[in-house]
Every structure is written in structure tokens, then in C-alpha cells.
PDB file of N, CA, C and O in Angstrom:
ATOM      1  N   MET A   1       7.102  13.545  14.397  1.00  0.00           N
ATOM      2  CA  MET A   1       5.663  13.631  14.456  1.00  0.00           C
ATOM      3  C   MET A   1       5.135  12.360  15.139  1.00  0.00           C
ATOM      4  O   MET A   1       5.679  11.272  14.947  1.00  0.00           O
ATOM      5  N   LYS A   2       4.097  12.507  15.916  1.00  0.00           N
ATOM      6  CA  LYS A   2       3.481  11.374  16.593  1.00  0.00           C
ATOM      7  C   LYS A   2       2.321  10.828  15.759  1.00  0.00           C
ATOM      8  O   LYS A   2       1.719  11.556  14.970  1.00  0.00           O
ATOM      9  N   THR A   3       2.015   9.547  15.939  1.00  0.00           N
ATOM     10  CA  THR A   3       0.912   8.947  15.182  1.00  0.00           C
ATOM     11  C   THR A   3      -0.412   9.626  15.497  1.00  0.00           C
ATOM     12  O   THR A   3      -1.299   9.679  14.646  1.00  0.00           O
ATOM     13  N   ASN A   4      -0.554  10.145  16.710  1.00  0.00           N
ATOM     14  CA  ASN A   4      -1.800  10.824  17.071  1.00  0.00           C
ATOM     15  C   ASN A   4      -1.979  12.142  16.322  1.00  0.00           C
ATOM     16  O   ASN A   4      -3.083  12.688  16.299  1.00  0.00           O
ATOM     17  N   ASP A   5      -0.925  12.658  15.716  1.00  0.00           N
ATOM     18  CA  ASP A   5      -0.999  13.905  14.948  1.00  0.00           C
ATOM     19  C   ASP A   5      -1.335  13.669  13.479  1.00  0.00           C
ATOM     20  O   ASP A   5      -1.571  14.628  12.744  1.00  0.00           O
ATOM     21  N   LEU A   6      -1.360  12.412  13.038  1.00  0.00           N
ATOM     22  CA  LEU A   6      -1.665  12.116  11.639  1.00  0.00           C
ATOM     23  C   LEU A   6      -3.127  12.405  11.346  1.00  0.00           C
ATOM     24  O   LEU A   6      -4.006  12.067  12.138  1.00  0.00           O
ATOM     25  N   LYS A   7      -3.380  13.019  10.228  1.00  0.00           N
ATOM     26  CA  LYS A   7      -4.738  13.365   9.813  1.00  0.00           C
ATOM     27  C   LYS A   7      -5.167  12.505   8.633  1.00  0.00           C
ATOM     28  O   LYS A   7      -4.337  11.894   7.958  1.00  0.00           O
ATOM     29  N   ARG A   8      -6.464  12.466   8.395  1.00  0.00           N
ATOM     30  CA  ARG A   8      -7.019  11.729   7.264  1.00  0.00           C
ATOM     31  C   ARG A   8      -6.339  12.185   5.978  1.00  0.00           C
ATOM     32  O   ARG A   8      -6.181  13.382   5.736  1.00  0.00           O
ATOM     33  N   GLY A   9      -5.941  11.221   5.163  1.00  0.00           N
ATOM     34  CA  GLY A   9      -5.288  11.526   3.897  1.00  0.00           C
ATOM     35  C   GLY A   9      -3.773  11.497   3.962  1.00  0.00           C
ATOM     36  O   GLY A   9      -3.117  11.570   2.923  1.00  0.00           O
ATOM     37  N   SER A  10      -3.198  11.394   5.153  1.00  0.00           N
ATOM     38  CA  SER A  10      -1.738  11.340   5.272  1.00  0.00           C
ATOM     39  C   SER A  10      -1.218  10.046   4.658  1.00  0.00           C
ATOM     40  O   SER A  10      -1.756   8.971   4.924  1.00  0.00           O
ATOM     41  N   ARG A  11      -0.181  10.144   3.843  1.00  0.00           N
ATOM     42  CA  ARG A  11       0.476   8.962   3.268  1.00  0.00           C
ATOM     43  C   ARG A  11       1.554   8.530   4.240  1.00  0.00           C
ATOM     44  O   ARG A  11       2.412   9.328   4.617  1.00  0.00           O
ATOM     45  N   VAL A  12       1.516   7.271   4.649  1.00  0.00           N
ATOM     46  CA  VAL A  12       2.482   6.742   5.603  1.00  0.00           C
ATOM     47  C   VAL A  12       3.145   5.496   5.048  1.00  0.00           C
ATOM     48  O   VAL A  12       2.646   4.870   4.113  1.00  0.00           O
ATOM     49  N   MET A  13       4.270   5.150   5.636  1.00  0.00           N
ATOM     50  CA  MET A  13       4.964   3.909   5.326  1.00  0.00           C
ATOM     51  C   MET A  13       4.888   3.015   6.553  1.00  0.00           C
ATOM     52  O   MET A  13       5.097   3.469   7.678  1.00  0.00           O
ATOM     53  N   LEU A  14       4.588   1.740   6.328  1.00  0.00           N
ATOM     54  CA  LEU A  14       4.459   0.782   7.412  1.00  0.00           C
ATOM     55  C   LEU A  14       5.771   0.033   7.612  1.00  0.00           C
ATOM     56  O   LEU A  14       6.651   0.058   6.752  1.00  0.00           O
ATOM     57  N   ALA A  15       5.890  -0.627   8.746  1.00  0.00           N
ATOM     58  CA  ALA A  15       7.117  -1.339   9.102  1.00  0.00           C
ATOM     59  C   ALA A  15       7.459  -2.435   8.093  1.00  0.00           C
ATOM     60  O   ALA A  15       8.632  -2.770   7.926  1.00  0.00           O
ATOM     61  N   ASN A  16       6.457  -2.998   7.418  1.00  0.00           N
ATOM     62  CA  ASN A  16       6.716  -4.057   6.443  1.00  0.00           C
ATOM     63  C   ASN A  16       7.064  -3.508   5.060  1.00  0.00           C
ATOM     64  O   ASN A  16       7.266  -4.284   4.126  1.00  0.00           O
ATOM     65  N   GLY A  17       7.137  -2.185   4.913  1.00  0.00           N
ATOM     66  CA  GLY A  17       7.520  -1.564   3.640  1.00  0.00           C
ATOM     67  C   GLY A  17       6.364  -1.135   2.769  1.00  0.00           C
ATOM     68  O   GLY A  17       6.580  -0.504   1.734  1.00  0.00           O
ATOM     69  N   TRP A  18       5.141  -1.456   3.155  1.00  0.00           N
ATOM     70  CA  TRP A  18       3.981  -1.064   2.352  1.00  0.00           C
ATOM     71  C   TRP A  18       3.587   0.373   2.654  1.00  0.00           C
ATOM     72  O   TRP A  18       3.852   0.884   3.742  1.00  0.00           O
ATOM     73  N   ALA A  19       2.955   1.019   1.685  1.00  0.00           N
ATOM     74  CA  ALA A  19       2.426   2.370   1.860  1.00  0.00           C
ATOM     75  C   ALA A  19       0.962   2.269   2.284  1.00  0.00           C
ATOM     76  O   ALA A  19       0.291   1.270   2.026  1.00  0.00           O
ATOM     77  N   ALA A  20       0.487   3.322   2.937  1.00  0.00           N
ATOM     78  CA  ALA A  20      -0.915   3.368   3.357  1.00  0.00           C
ATOM     79  C   ALA A  20      -1.360   4.816   3.434  1.00  0.00           C
ATOM     80  O   ALA A  20      -0.552   5.719   3.647  1.00  0.00           O
ATOM     81  N   ASP A  21      -2.661   5.026   3.257  1.00  0.00           N
ATOM     82  CA  ASP A  21      -3.276   6.338   3.452  1.00  0.00           C
ATOM     83  C   ASP A  21      -4.141   6.259   4.699  1.00  0.00           C
ATOM     84  O   ASP A  21      -4.973   5.359   4.817  1.00  0.00           O
ATOM     85  N   ILE A  22      -3.959   7.186   5.628  1.00  0.00           N
ATOM     86  CA  ILE A  22      -4.764   7.223   6.845  1.00  0.00           C
ATOM     87  C   ILE A  22      -6.185   7.635   6.465  1.00  0.00           C
ATOM     88  O   ILE A  22      -6.382   8.587   5.710  1.00  0.00           O
ATOM     89  N   MET A  23      -7.177   6.909   6.995  1.00  0.00           N
ATOM     90  CA  MET A  23      -8.572   7.134   6.623  1.00  0.00           C
ATOM     91  C   MET A  23      -9.415   7.714   7.770  1.00  0.00           C
ATOM     92  O   MET A  23     -10.629   7.861   7.623  1.00  0.00           O
ATOM     93  N   ASP A  24      -8.791   8.043   8.903  1.00  0.00           N
ATOM     94  CA  ASP A  24      -9.544   8.593  10.022  1.00  0.00           C
ATOM     95  C   ASP A  24      -8.741   9.703  10.694  1.00  0.00           C
ATOM     96  O   ASP A  24      -7.594   9.961  10.331  1.00  0.00           O
ATOM     97  N   ASN A  25      -9.353  10.348  11.667  1.00  0.00           N
ATOM     98  CA  ASN A  25      -8.672  11.370  12.463  1.00  0.00           C
ATOM     99  C   ASN A  25      -8.595  10.945  13.926  1.00  0.00           C
ATOM    100  O   ASN A  25      -8.491  11.791  14.814  1.00  0.00           O
ATOM    101  N   MET A  26      -8.646   9.649  14.179  1.00  0.00           N
ATOM    102  CA  MET A  26      -8.661   9.124  15.539  1.00  0.00           C
ATOM    103  C   MET A  26      -7.256   9.138  16.149  1.00  0.00           C
ATOM    104  O   MET A  26      -6.275   9.480  15.487  1.00  0.00           O
ATOM    105  N   LYS A  27      -7.190   8.762  17.411  1.00  0.00           N
ATOM    106  CA  LYS A  27      -5.928   8.631  18.134  1.00  0.00           C
ATOM    107  C   LYS A  27      -5.938   7.276  18.807  1.00  0.00           C
ATOM    108  O   LYS A  27      -6.994   6.666  18.969  1.00  0.00           O
ATOM    109  N   GLY A  28      -4.771   6.804  19.199  1.00  0.00           N
ATOM    110  CA  GLY A  28      -4.727   5.556  19.952  1.00  0.00           C
ATOM    111  C   GLY A  28      -3.846   4.502  19.320  1.00  0.00           C
ATOM    112  O   GLY A  28      -2.946   4.807  18.538  1.00  0.00           O
ATOM    113  N   ASN A  29      -4.121   3.239  19.676  1.00  0.00           N
ATOM    114  CA  ASN A  29      -3.276   2.121  19.272  1.00  0.00           C
ATOM    115  C   ASN A  29      -3.559   1.592  17.880  1.00  0.00           C
ATOM    116  O   ASN A  29      -2.724   0.879  17.325  1.00  0.00           O
ATOM    117  N   THR A  30      -4.697   1.911  17.299  1.00  0.00           N
ATOM    118  CA  THR A  30      -5.006   1.480  15.934  1.00  0.00           C
ATOM    119  C   THR A  30      -5.512   2.661  15.122  1.00  0.00           C
ATOM    120  O   THR A  30      -6.109   3.598  15.651  1.00  0.00           O
ATOM    121  N   ARG A  31      -5.256   2.587  13.823  1.00  0.00           N
ATOM    122  CA  ARG A  31      -5.748   3.604  12.896  1.00  0.00           C
ATOM    123  C   ARG A  31      -6.373   2.905  11.700  1.00  0.00           C
ATOM    124  O   ARG A  31      -5.934   1.824  11.309  1.00  0.00           O
ATOM    125  N   LEU A  32      -7.386   3.511  11.124  1.00  0.00           N
ATOM    126  CA  LEU A  32      -8.005   2.998   9.917  1.00  0.00           C
ATOM    127  C   LEU A  32      -7.187   3.493   8.728  1.00  0.00           C
ATOM    128  O   LEU A  32      -6.901   4.685   8.621  1.00  0.00           O
ATOM    129  N   ALA A  33      -6.808   2.572   7.832  1.00  0.00           N
ATOM    130  CA  ALA A  33      -5.942   2.958   6.719  1.00  0.00           C
ATOM    131  C   ALA A  33      -6.270   2.146   5.476  1.00  0.00           C
ATOM    132  O   ALA A  33      -6.717   1.002   5.560  1.00  0.00           O
ATOM    133  N   LYS A  34      -6.041   2.759   4.321  1.00  0.00           N
ATOM    134  CA  LYS A  34      -6.074   2.051   3.040  1.00  0.00           C
ATOM    135  C   LYS A  34      -4.639   1.622   2.785  1.00  0.00           C
ATOM    136  O   LYS A  34      -3.751   2.453   2.597  1.00  0.00           O
ATOM    137  N   VAL A  35      -4.423   0.306   2.782  1.00  0.00           N
ATOM    138  CA  VAL A  35      -3.075  -0.248   2.687  1.00  0.00           C
ATOM    139  C   VAL A  35      -2.839  -0.743   1.262  1.00  0.00           C
ATOM    140  O   VAL A  35      -3.665  -1.458   0.694  1.00  0.00           O
ATOM    141  N   TYR A  36      -1.699  -0.352   0.697  1.00  0.00           N
ATOM    142  CA  TYR A  36      -1.302  -0.764  -0.638  1.00  0.00           C
ATOM    143  C   TYR A  36      -0.253  -1.863  -0.502  1.00  0.00           C
ATOM    144  O   TYR A  36       0.946  -1.586  -0.478  1.00  0.00           O
ATOM    145  N   GLY A  37      -0.713  -3.119  -0.413  1.00  0.00           N
ATOM    146  CA  GLY A  37       0.171  -4.257  -0.243  1.00  0.00           C
ATOM    147  C   GLY A  37      -0.013  -5.232  -1.385  1.00  0.00           C
ATOM    148  O   GLY A  37      -0.032  -4.827  -2.548  1.00  0.00           O
ATOM    149  N   PHE A  38      -0.151  -6.528  -1.069  1.00  0.00           N
ATOM    150  CA  PHE A  38      -0.435  -7.522  -2.105  1.00  0.00           C
ATOM    151  C   PHE A  38      -1.737  -7.156  -2.814  1.00  0.00           C
ATOM    152  O   PHE A  38      -1.867  -7.320  -4.027  1.00  0.00           O
ATOM    153  N   GLU A  39      -2.677  -6.669  -2.052  1.00  0.00           N
ATOM    154  CA  GLU A  39      -3.947  -6.138  -2.534  1.00  0.00           C
ATOM    155  C   GLU A  39      -4.135  -4.779  -1.864  1.00  0.00           C
ATOM    156  O   GLU A  39      -3.525  -4.504  -0.831  1.00  0.00           O
ATOM    157  N   THR A  40      -4.965  -3.944  -2.442  1.00  0.00           N
ATOM    158  CA  THR A  40      -5.317  -2.687  -1.795  1.00  0.00           C
ATOM    159  C   THR A  40      -6.569  -2.932  -0.975  1.00  0.00           C
ATOM    160  O   THR A  40      -7.597  -3.345  -1.512  1.00  0.00           O
ATOM    161  N   GLU A  41      -6.487  -2.681   0.319  1.00  0.00           N
ATOM    162  CA  GLU A  41      -7.636  -2.909   1.184  1.00  0.00           C
ATOM    163  C   GLU A  41      -7.638  -1.907   2.318  1.00  0.00           C
ATOM    164  O   GLU A  41      -6.609  -1.323   2.655  1.00  0.00           O
ATOM    165  N   ILE A  42      -8.818  -1.716   2.907  1.00  0.00           N
ATOM    166  CA  ILE A  42      -8.987  -0.794   4.020  1.00  0.00           C
ATOM    167  C   ILE A  42      -9.203  -1.612   5.288  1.00  0.00           C
ATOM    168  O   ILE A  42      -9.990  -2.558   5.310  1.00  0.00           O
ATOM    169  N   GLY A  43      -8.489  -1.228   6.340  1.00  0.00           N
ATOM    170  CA  GLY A  43      -8.645  -1.910   7.614  1.00  0.00           C
ATOM    171  C   GLY A  43      -7.820  -1.227   8.676  1.00  0.00           C
ATOM    172  O   GLY A  43      -7.174  -0.209   8.426  1.00  0.00           O
ATOM    173  N   SER A  44      -7.849  -1.796   9.860  1.00  0.00           N
ATOM    174  CA  SER A  44      -7.105  -1.238  10.988  1.00  0.00           C
ATOM    175  C   SER A  44      -5.640  -1.664  10.924  1.00  0.00           C
ATOM    176  O   SER A  44      -5.325  -2.803  10.578  1.00  0.00           O
ATOM    177  N   VAL A  45      -4.761  -0.740  11.258  1.00  0.00           N
ATOM    178  CA  VAL A  45      -3.345  -1.045  11.403  1.00  0.00           C
ATOM    179  C   VAL A  45      -2.917  -0.570  12.791  1.00  0.00           C
ATOM    180  O   VAL A  45      -3.430   0.425  13.304  1.00  0.00           O
ATOM    181  N   TYR A  46      -1.978  -1.288  13.384  1.00  0.00           N
ATOM    182  CA  TYR A  46      -1.440  -0.844  14.667  1.00  0.00           C
ATOM    183  C   TYR A  46      -0.633   0.429  14.462  1.00  0.00           C
ATOM    184  O   TYR A  46       0.136   0.540  13.507  1.00  0.00           O
ATOM    185  N   SER A  47      -0.810   1.376  15.352  1.00  0.00           N
ATOM    186  CA  SER A  47      -0.072   2.637  15.261  1.00  0.00           C
ATOM    187  C   SER A  47       1.431   2.413  15.332  1.00  0.00           C
ATOM    188  O   SER A  47       2.195   3.151  14.709  1.00  0.00           O
ATOM    189  N   HIS A  48       1.870   1.396  16.087  1.00  0.00           N
ATOM    190  CA  HIS A  48       3.315   1.167  16.199  1.00  0.00           C
ATOM    191  C   HIS A  48       3.916   0.597  14.912  1.00  0.00           C
ATOM    192  O   HIS A  48       5.139   0.539  14.784  1.00  0.00           O
ATOM    193  N   ASP A  49       3.074   0.174  13.953  1.00  0.00           N
ATOM    194  CA  ASP A  49       3.571  -0.287  12.659  1.00  0.00           C
ATOM    195  C   ASP A  49       3.775   0.853  11.665  1.00  0.00           C
ATOM    196  O   ASP A  49       4.314   0.632  10.580  1.00  0.00           O
ATOM    197  N   ILE A  50       3.358   2.057  12.015  1.00  0.00           N
ATOM    198  CA  ILE A  50       3.566   3.231  11.162  1.00  0.00           C
ATOM    199  C   ILE A  50       4.941   3.797  11.493  1.00  0.00           C
ATOM    200  O   ILE A  50       5.194   4.187  12.633  1.00  0.00           O
ATOM    201  N   VAL A  51       5.829   3.843  10.503  1.00  0.00           N
ATOM    202  CA  VAL A  51       7.207   4.281  10.779  1.00  0.00           C
ATOM    203  C   VAL A  51       7.556   5.631  10.171  1.00  0.00           C
ATOM    204  O   VAL A  51       8.405   6.337  10.713  1.00  0.00           O
ATOM    205  N   TYR A  52       6.925   6.014   9.058  1.00  0.00           N
ATOM    206  CA  TYR A  52       7.188   7.304   8.415  1.00  0.00           C
ATOM    207  C   TYR A  52       5.890   7.904   7.908  1.00  0.00           C
ATOM    208  O   TYR A  52       4.953   7.183   7.566  1.00  0.00           O
ATOM    209  N   VAL A  53       5.841   9.222   7.861  1.00  0.00           N
ATOM    210  CA  VAL A  53       4.783   9.941   7.168  1.00  0.00           C
ATOM    211  C   VAL A  53       5.466  10.730   6.052  1.00  0.00           C
ATOM    212  O   VAL A  53       6.531  11.314   6.255  1.00  0.00           O
ATOM    213  N   MET A  54       4.850  10.740   4.885  1.00  0.00           N
ATOM    214  CA  MET A  54       5.423  11.454   3.744  1.00  0.00           C
ATOM    215  C   MET A  54       4.839  12.870   3.716  1.00  0.00           C
ATOM    216  O   MET A  54       3.629  13.053   3.582  1.00  0.00           O
ATOM    217  N   ILE A  55       5.714  13.859   3.844  1.00  0.00           N
ATOM    218  CA  ILE A  55       5.300  15.261   3.781  1.00  0.00           C
ATOM    219  C   ILE A  55       6.170  15.951   2.751  1.00  0.00           C
ATOM    220  O   ILE A  55       7.388  16.033   2.910  1.00  0.00           O
ATOM    221  N   GLY A  56       5.545  16.448   1.692  1.00  0.00           N
ATOM    222  CA  GLY A  56       6.291  17.099   0.624  1.00  0.00           C
ATOM    223  C   GLY A  56       7.272  16.171  -0.054  1.00  0.00           C
ATOM    224  O   GLY A  56       8.322  16.614  -0.521  1.00  0.00           O
ATOM    225  N   GLY A  57       6.948  14.880  -0.118  1.00  0.00           N
ATOM    226  CA  GLY A  57       7.817  13.902  -0.747  1.00  0.00           C
ATOM    227  C   GLY A  57       8.967  13.422   0.126  1.00  0.00           C
ATOM    228  O   GLY A  57       9.768  12.591  -0.303  1.00  0.00           O
ATOM    229  N   GLU A  58       9.055  13.936   1.345  1.00  0.00           N
ATOM    230  CA  GLU A  58      10.127  13.554   2.265  1.00  0.00           C
ATOM    231  C   GLU A  58       9.573  12.667   3.381  1.00  0.00           C
ATOM    232  O   GLU A  58       8.516  12.970   3.934  1.00  0.00           O
ATOM    233  N   PRO A  59      10.267  11.575   3.723  1.00  0.00           N
ATOM    234  CA  PRO A  59       9.818  10.732   4.838  1.00  0.00           C
ATOM    235  C   PRO A  59      10.198  11.355   6.188  1.00  0.00           C
ATOM    236  O   PRO A  59      11.367  11.641   6.446  1.00  0.00           O
ATOM    237  N   ILE A  60       9.201  11.556   7.030  1.00  0.00           N
ATOM    238  CA  ILE A  60       9.404  12.100   8.371  1.00  0.00           C
ATOM    239  C   ILE A  60       9.195  10.958   9.368  1.00  0.00           C
ATOM    240  O   ILE A  60       8.135  10.332   9.356  1.00  0.00           O
ATOM    241  N   PRO A  61      10.175  10.669  10.233  1.00  0.00           N
ATOM    242  CA  PRO A  61      10.032   9.570  11.198  1.00  0.00           C
ATOM    243  C   PRO A  61       8.879   9.814  12.171  1.00  0.00           C
ATOM    244  O   PRO A  61       8.584  10.952  12.536  1.00  0.00           O
ATOM    245  N   ILE A  62       8.248   8.741  12.574  1.00  0.00           N
ATOM    246  CA  ILE A  62       7.135   8.778  13.513  1.00  0.00           C
ATOM    247  C   ILE A  62       7.638   8.451  14.916  1.00  0.00           C
ATOM    248  O   ILE A  62       8.452   7.546  15.100  1.00  0.00           O
ATOM    249  N   GLU A  63       7.142   9.198  15.903  1.00  0.00           N
ATOM    250  CA  GLU A  63       7.401   8.903  17.308  1.00  0.00           C
ATOM    251  C   GLU A  63       6.159   8.218  17.867  1.00  0.00           C
ATOM    252  O   GLU A  63       5.032   8.608  17.564  1.00  0.00           O
ATOM    253  N   HIS A  64       6.380   7.192  18.688  1.00  0.00           N
ATOM    254  CA  HIS A  64       5.254   6.454  19.261  1.00  0.00           C
ATOM    255  C   HIS A  64       5.109   6.789  20.742  1.00  0.00           C
ATOM    256  O   HIS A  64       6.083   7.122  21.418  1.00  0.00           O
ATOM    257  N   THR A  65       3.870   6.694  21.232  1.00  0.00           N
ATOM    258  CA  THR A  65       3.615   6.948  22.648  1.00  0.00           C
ATOM    259  C   THR A  65       4.068   5.749  23.477  1.00  0.00           C
ATOM    260  O   THR A  65       4.320   4.672  22.936  1.00  0.00           O
ATOM    261  N   LYS A  66       4.169   5.938  24.772  1.00  0.00           N
ATOM    262  CA  LYS A  66       4.535   4.840  25.664  1.00  0.00           C
ATOM    263  C   LYS A  66       3.533   3.703  25.571  1.00  0.00           C
ATOM    264  O   LYS A  66       3.915   2.533  25.598  1.00  0.00           O
ATOM    265  N   GLU A  67       2.254   4.039  25.461  1.00  0.00           N
ATOM    266  CA  GLU A  67       1.215   3.024  25.369  1.00  0.00           C
ATOM    267  C   GLU A  67       1.340   2.208  24.079  1.00  0.00           C
ATOM    268  O   GLU A  67       1.140   0.993  24.092  1.00  0.00           O
ATOM    269  N   GLN A  68       1.667   2.868  22.975  1.00  0.00           N
ATOM    270  CA  GLN A  68       1.825   2.170  21.703  1.00  0.00           C
ATOM    271  C   GLN A  68       3.027   1.236  21.750  1.00  0.00           C
ATOM    272  O   GLN A  68       2.963   0.121  21.232  1.00  0.00           O
ATOM    273  N   LEU A  69       4.117   1.672  22.361  1.00  0.00           N
ATOM    274  CA  LEU A  69       5.305   0.820  22.479  1.00  0.00           C
ATOM    275  C   LEU A  69       5.058  -0.345  23.432  1.00  0.00           C
ATOM    276  O   LEU A  69       5.585  -1.439  23.226  1.00  0.00           O
ATOM    277  N   LYS A  70       4.262  -0.117  24.470  1.00  0.00           N
ATOM    278  CA  LYS A  70       3.910  -1.195  25.392  1.00  0.00           C
ATOM    279  C   LYS A  70       3.100  -2.262  24.668  1.00  0.00           C
ATOM    280  O   LYS A  70       3.345  -3.453  24.857  1.00  0.00           O
ATOM    281  N   LEU A  71       2.129  -1.851  23.834  1.00  0.00           N
ATOM    282  CA  LEU A  71       1.338  -2.803  23.055  1.00  0.00           C
ATOM    283  C   LEU A  71       2.229  -3.561  22.075  1.00  0.00           C
ATOM    284  O   LEU A  71       2.060  -4.767  21.892  1.00  0.00           O
ATOM    285  N   LYS A  72       3.163  -2.877  21.453  1.00  0.00           N
ATOM    286  CA  LYS A  72       4.089  -3.527  20.526  1.00  0.00           C
ATOM    287  C   LYS A  72       4.867  -4.633  21.235  1.00  0.00           C
ATOM    288  O   LYS A  72       5.004  -5.735  20.704  1.00  0.00           O
ATOM    289  N   ASP A  73       5.374  -4.344  22.429  1.00  0.00           N
ATOM    290  CA  ASP A  73       6.107  -5.348  23.200  1.00  0.00           C
ATOM    291  C   ASP A  73       5.224  -6.538  23.552  1.00  0.00           C
ATOM    292  O   ASP A  73       5.666  -7.684  23.467  1.00  0.00           O
ATOM    293  N   GLN A  74       3.981  -6.277  23.946  1.00  0.00           N
ATOM    294  CA  GLN A  74       3.048  -7.358  24.279  1.00  0.00           C
ATOM    295  C   GLN A  74       2.790  -8.259  23.073  1.00  0.00           C
ATOM    296  O   GLN A  74       2.781  -9.483  23.198  1.00  0.00           O
ATOM    297  N   ILE A  75       2.581  -7.652  21.915  1.00  0.00           N
ATOM    298  CA  ILE A  75       2.309  -8.415  20.693  1.00  0.00           C
ATOM    299  C   ILE A  75       3.528  -9.237  20.297  1.00  0.00           C
ATOM    300  O   ILE A  75       3.399 -10.396  19.904  1.00  0.00           O
ATOM    301  N   GLU A  76       4.715  -8.635  20.400  1.00  0.00           N
ATOM    302  CA  GLU A  76       5.936  -9.380  20.060  1.00  0.00           C
ATOM    303  C   GLU A  76       6.143 -10.578  20.980  1.00  0.00           C
ATOM    304  O   GLU A  76       6.587 -11.633  20.526  1.00  0.00           O
ATOM    305  N   ARG A  77       5.827 -10.432  22.266  1.00  0.00           N
ATOM    306  CA  ARG A  77       5.957 -11.556  23.203  1.00  0.00           C
ATOM    307  C   ARG A  77       4.964 -12.674  22.850  1.00  0.00           C
ATOM    308  O   ARG A  77       5.286 -13.854  22.992  1.00  0.00           O
ATOM    309  N   ILE A  78       3.780 -12.311  22.400  1.00  0.00           N
ATOM    310  CA  ILE A  78       2.768 -13.321  22.054  1.00  0.00           C
ATOM    311  C   ILE A  78       3.157 -14.076  20.789  1.00  0.00           C
ATOM    312  O   ILE A  78       3.046 -15.302  20.752  1.00  0.00           O
ATOM    313  N   PHE A  79       3.606 -13.383  19.764  1.00  0.00           N
ATOM    314  CA  PHE A  79       3.815 -13.995  18.453  1.00  0.00           C
ATOM    315  C   PHE A  79       5.252 -14.381  18.155  1.00  0.00           C
ATOM    316  O   PHE A  79       5.511 -14.964  17.102  1.00  0.00           O
ATOM    317  N   ASN A  80       6.185 -14.086  19.024  1.00  0.00           N
ATOM    318  CA  ASN A  80       7.589 -14.459  18.763  1.00  0.00           C
ATOM    319  C   ASN A  80       8.055 -15.524  19.691  1.00  0.00           C
ATOM    320  O   ASN A  80       9.206 -15.953  19.610  1.00  0.00           O
TER     321      ASN A  80
END
């Protein structure tokens, strides 16, 4: 499944191991999500940080678009 196919209310797992609920029906490089981490908060997450969507209790891997992977590479070059 692609990140652009995720709908509001989808439970996802992020690359850092935290869970999140998608809060919008948008597409692109960022998504609005309620993230369950050190604190529960709502904010934007990069689409390339979404690695699984939970459907029926099963983790389904996420496929990223070329644009999302390009942004991921740019961010890694800046911060690494």
C-alpha cells in the first residue's frame, strides 16, 4: 500500500517504532497524524517515516513514491 492511499483513522507504525493515527486524507510528502510517543501529540510526519499500516491487526508494508524517497535522501544528507 502507498502512503497516498492511507485514509483518516488508519493506524500506522513509524520508522522510530512509535504508533500513529492518520488525521487527514491528503497526499504528498507530509501527513497529519496523532503520534503516540513520549507524549501523545498531533502534528505533521514525513510520509517516508511511515513504514507499516495496521489492517485487521496485521502490519502491511508501505511503498513510497519516488518523490518521497527523494525527500528522504535530501533530509538524510542534511542531518547526517
